[in-house]
C-alpha positions in Angstrom: 51.9 117.0 160.6 54.6 115.2 158.7 58.3 115.7 159.5 60.7 116.5 157.0 62.5 113.6 155.1 66.4 113.0 155.9 67.0 109.6 155.0 68.7 110.8 151.1 70.9 113.0 153.1 72.2 110.7 155.4 72.8 108.2 152.4 75.1 110.8 150.6 76.6 112.6 153.7 79.7 110.4 153.4 80.5 111.3 149.7 80.4 115.0 150.0 83.1 117.3 151.6 85.8 114.8 153.0 88.5 115.6 150.3 88.2 119.5 151.0 88.5 119.5 154.7 91.1 116.9 155.1 93.5 119.2 157.0 90.4 120.5 159.2 92.1 119.4 162.4 95.3 121.4 161.8 93.3 124.5 160.9 91.4 123.8 164.1 94.7 123.9 166.4 96.0 127.0 164.5 93.1 129.0 165.0 92.7 128.0 168.7 96.1 128.6 169.6 95.6 132.4 169.0 91.8 132.8 169.5 91.8 134.5 172.9 94.9 137.2 172.1 92.8 138.0 168.6 89.5 138.1 170.7 91.3 140.7 173.0 93.0 142.6 169.8 89.7 142.7 167.8 90.7 143.8 163.7 91.2 141.9 160.8 92.4 138.3 161.0 94.2 138.3 157.5 96.4 135.4 158.4 93.8 133.5 159.8 91.5 134.1 157.0 94.1 132.9 154.6 94.6 129.6 156.5 90.8 128.9 155.8 91.2 129.8 152.0 94.4 127.5 152.0 92.4 124.7 153.3 89.9 124.9 150.8 87.1 125.9 152.4 85.7 129.0 150.4 84.3 126.8 147.8 82.5 124.2 150.0 79.3 125.8 148.6 79.9 125.8 145.0 78.6 122.9 143.1 80.5 120.4 141.4 79.7 121.6 138.0 81.6 124.8 138.5 84.5 122.9 139.9 83.4 123.0 143.6 83.0 120.1 146.0 79.4 120.2 146.0 79.5 119.4 149.6 75.9 118.6 151.4 74.7 121.1 154.1 74.8 118.9 157.0 79.0 118.9 156.0 79.2 122.5 155.4 77.2 123.2 158.6 79.6 120.8 161.0 82.6 122.5 159.3 81.3 126.0 160.5 80.2 124.4 163.9 83.7 122.9 164.3 85.5 126.0 163.3 83.0 128.0 166.0 84.0 125.8 168.8 87.2 127.5 168.6 86.6 131.0 166.9 83.0 131.9 166.3 84.0 135.1 164.2 85.9 133.1 161.5 83.2 130.5 161.5 80.7 133.5 160.9 83.1 134.8 158.2 83.0 131.2 156.3 79.4 130.9 156.6 78.5 133.9 155.2 81.1 133.4 151.8 79.1 130.2 151.4 75.8 132.2 151.7 76.6 134.6 149.1 77.8 131.7 147.0 74.5 130.5 147.6 72.9 133.8 146.6 74.5 134.0 143.2 73.5 130.0 142.7 69.6 131.1 143.0 69.4 134.6 141.7 71.8 134.6 139.0 71.4 133.9 135.4 73.7 131.1 133.8 76.1 133.1 132.6 76.5 134.9 136.1 76.4 131.4 137.8 79.3 130.3 135.7 81.4 133.6 135.9 81.0 134.1 139.6 81.1 130.2 140.9 83.7 129.7 138.7 85.8 132.8 139.5 85.2 131.6 143.5 87.0 128.5 142.6 89.5 129.6 140.6 90.6 132.9 142.5 89.5 131.5 145.9 87.1 134.8 147.0 86.2 135.8 150.1 82.6 137.4 149.9 81.4 139.9 151.6 77.5 140.7 152.4 75.8 143.8 151.9 72.5 142.4 151.3 69.8 143.7 153.8 66.6 145.0 152.1 65.4 146.6 155.4 68.3 148.9 155.2 67.1 151.3 152.4 70.0 154.0 152.7 71.6 152.7 149.8 69.9 154.0 146.6 70.0 152.6 143.1 69.4 154.7 140.3 68.9 153.4 136.9 71.5 154.4 134.7 69.3 153.4 131.2 71.3 150.5 130.0 70.2 148.1 132.5 72.7 148.9 135.3 72.7 151.2 138.2 74.4 154.0 140.2 74.9 153.1 143.8 75.0 155.9 146.2 74.7 155.8 150.2 75.9 153.5 152.8 74.9 150.1 154.0 75.5 148.8 157.7 76.4 145.2 159.4 78.3 144.3 156.1 80.0 141.0 157.4 83.1 139.8 155.7 83.4 143.0 153.2 86.8 143.9 154.8 89.3 141.7 153.1 86.9 140.4 150.5 87.5 140.3 146.9 83.6 140.5 146.0 80.4 141.4 147.4 76.7 140.8 147.3 74.7 143.9 147.7 71.0 145.1 148.1 70.2 148.5 147.3 66.9 150.6 147.1 65.3 151.7 143.8 62.9 154.8 144.5 61.5 154.8 141.3 59.9 151.7 141.5 59.8 151.0 145.4 61.8 147.5 144.9 65.0 146.4 146.4 67.7 146.1 143.4 70.7 142.9 143.8 73.9 142.7 142.4 77.2 141.6 142.6 80.2 143.9 142.6 83.9 144.0 143.3 84.6 145.0 146.6 87.4 147.1 145.3 85.5 149.2 142.9 86.0 152.4 142.4 83.6 154.7 144.7 83.4 151.8 147.4 84.9 152.4 150.9 85.0 149.6 153.5 84.8 151.3 157.0 86.8 149.7 160.0 84.1 150.8 162.2 83.1 147.3 163.6 83.6 147.4 167.6 80.8 145.3 169.6 81.6 143.3 172.6 81.7 140.1 170.5 82.2 138.4 167.4 84.9 141.1 167.2 87.0 139.8 163.9 83.6 139.5 161.8 84.7 142.2 159.4 81.0 143.4 159.9 81.6 147.5 159.5 79.8 149.6 157.2 80.5 150.1 153.5 79.7 153.5 151.5 79.0 153.7 148.0 79.7 157.0 145.9 78.6 156.8 142.7 79.5 153.2 142.2 78.7 151.9 138.6 76.7 148.3 138.5 77.0 147.2 135.2 74.0 145.5 133.6 75.7 142.1 133.6 76.1 142.2 137.6 72.3 143.0 138.4 71.0 139.6 139.8 67.5 138.9 139.1 66.1 137.6 142.7 63.4 134.6 141.9 60.4 134.6 144.1 60.5 130.8 144.3 60.4 128.5 147.2 63.7 127.5 146.0 65.5 130.7 146.0 63.7 131.6 149.4 65.9 128.7 150.8 68.8 131.2 150.9 67.1 132.7 153.9 67.1 129.5 155.6 70.5 128.8 154.8 71.6 132.1 156.4 69.5 131.2 159.5 71.5 128.0 159.9 74.5 129.2 159.6 73.7 131.6 162.8 72.3 128.5 164.4 75.3 126.6 163.8 77.6 129.4 165.0 75.6 129.1 168.3 75.9 125.3 168.5 79.7 125.8 168.1 79.9 128.3 170.7 78.1 126.3 173.4 80.2 123.0 172.3 83.4 125.4 172.6 82.5 126.7 176.2 82.2 123.2 177.3 85.4 122.2 175.9 87.2 125.3 177.8 85.3 124.7 181.1 86.2 120.6 180.9 89.9 121.7 180.1 90.0 124.1 182.8 88.3 122.3 185.5 90.5 118.9 184.9 93.8 121.2 185.0 92.9 123.8 187.7 89.9 122.9 189.3 89.9 122.9 193.1 87.2 121.0 195.2 84.9 123.5 197.5 85.9 123.3 201.1 82.5 121.5 202.2 82.4 119.0 199.2 84.0 116.2 201.4 86.0 115.2 198.0 89.8 115.3 196.9 89.2 116.5 193.3 87.0 118.8 192.0 86.1 116.3 189.0 84.5 114.4 191.9 82.3 116.9 193.2 78.5 115.8 192.8 77.5 119.3 192.0 80.1 119.9 189.6 79.4 116.8 188.0 75.6 118.1 187.5 76.4 121.0 186.3 78.7 119.5 183.4 75.8 117.1 182.6 73.1 119.7 182.4 75.8 121.7 180.3 76.4 118.9 177.9 72.6 118.0 177.5 72.2 121.3 176.2 75.1 121.5 173.8 74.2 117.6 172.3 70.4 118.7 172.1 71.3 121.9 170.2 73.9 119.9 167.8 71.1 117.1 167.3 68.5 119.7 166.3 70.9 121.7 164.1 71.6 118.4 162.1 68.1 117.4 161.8 67.3 121.0 160.4 70.5 120.4 158.0 69.0 117.2 156.6 65.9 118.9 155.9 67.7 121.6 154.2 69.6 119.4 152.1 66.8 117.2 151.0 64.6 120.7 150.1 68.0 121.8 148.4 68.3 119.1 146.1 64.6 119.1 145.1 66.0 122.5 142.9 63.1 124.5 141.4 60.3 121.8 141.8 60.4 122.4 145.8 57.2 122.9 147.0 55.8 125.9 149.4 55.1 123.4 152.0 58.2 121.6 151.9 60.0 124.8 152.0 57.7 125.9 155.1 58.7 122.3 156.9 62.4 123.2 156.5 61.6 126.8 158.1 60.0 125.0 161.2 63.0 122.8 161.5 65.4 125.9 161.4 63.0 127.7 163.9 63.0 124.5 166.5 67.1 124.2 165.8 68.0 127.7 166.4 65.6 128.6 169.5 67.4 125.6 171.4 70.8 126.5 169.9 70.1 130.1 171.1 69.8 129.1 174.6 72.4 126.5 174.6 75.1 129.5 173.6 74.2 131.7 176.3 73.5 129.5 179.2 76.4 127.2 178.5 78.8 130.0 178.2 77.6 131.7 181.2 77.7 128.3 183.2 81.2 128.1 182.5 82.3 130.5 184.9 79.8 128.7 187.6 81.9 125.4 186.9 85.4 127.0 186.8 85.2 129.6 189.1 86.6 132.9 190.0 89.8 132.4 189.0 88.5 131.7 185.7 87.8 135.6 185.0 91.2 136.2 184.8 91.2 138.4 181.7 93.9 137.0 179.5 92.1 133.7 179.6 89.4 135.4 177.7 86.7 132.8 178.7 84.1 135.6 178.8 84.3 135.6 175.0 82.1 132.5 174.3 79.2 134.7 175.9 80.0 137.7 174.6 80.3 136.2 171.1 76.7 134.4 171.9 75.1 137.4 173.3 76.0 139.8 170.0 74.9 136.9 167.9 71.7 136.1 169.2 70.4 139.4 169.0 70.5 139.0 165.2 66.6 138.7 165.3 64.1 138.3 168.0 63.7 134.5 169.5 60.1 135.3 170.6 58.8 135.3 167.0 60.6 131.8 166.1 58.6 130.4 169.6 55.6 132.2 168.3 55.6 130.3 164.9 56.9 126.7 166.5 53.7 127.7 168.8 51.4 128.2 166.1 52.5 124.7 164.6 52.0 123.0 167.6 48.6 124.1 168.1 47.2 124.3 164.8 49.6 122.9 162.4 50.2 126.3 160.7 53.5 126.3 158.9 55.7 129.4 159.1 55.4 131.8 156.5 58.2 133.2 154.2 59.6 136.2 155.5 63.5 137.8 155.9 64.0 135.7 158.5 62.0 132.5 158.1 
């Protein structure tokens, strides 16, 4: 039961994305200032997305050879995690733009990689996600020249509203297989619907998209390779979610600390003058912190394992890939619980006055609850349990 190697990633981390994220602190302050209000209002965060683009973050996952910073995965996820502490919806959007860049990188041919990765740097594209092979409502009909016509609908299309490009998957009834492609979001026949109205993650632009006789050119069709290296895309996606969970837990802890230190009152039977001296409150904050730092540690461990595997490229073995999947599931299980528990304990720590609606402190729990339903945690625990008992590594799937 050998563990994934992290040493190489640790040695190279310092040189990765520092020039790109130099103004991250200012961006976080700006996002934090309006986070509660925007959560109440929902809708599209156009101004805030522009700030993220202006900070140079849309190109984090673009390799150096195509003009990007070639950031390492621990740094990319650290950036996503920091944004999630103040706004997990916008962190989701950034994470999914990185994911679509990866999709082109591992599924595209050399000409496609040059076109779309250089284009992301030159035009600062936001990418939308309409890839979900389980949703077969979108039908691809071959046009005889290597291209396709798309008709139907896709749901949960994160980041499509306000995006310039999108990746899409469709069902080809003639072959029974999925078709993957890149298309401009503004192409004729594509309608992005403003129908995303959940209890949390309200500004992820994750509504449905309709396609009516949408032309896909032959050069836009991606050849999804069935290799261990290409399948890292799934784990990259899962680690985006993991780090969103960690950021939510950290953000909830930040808000709880700020509220108690500024507004907390000691309980009448506590025998102390300040809320921060209450032994039960101290214990509660200790428990919250242990959950948050444990989740962060496992998320970082998984990111280093991913980074090590990613840099092996097409030579990546199935076993090494499976060990990254195991580390990813272990991290996601802990982060899942941390996000839900810490965001709920926030209210136990802060008391009844913290439920004042304009504070929107419930946004952390609502965001966590929406996102942790992405895929069942029970099957991840099953995979980890199998490994603990018999050394059986997780199999490749749409979620592992």
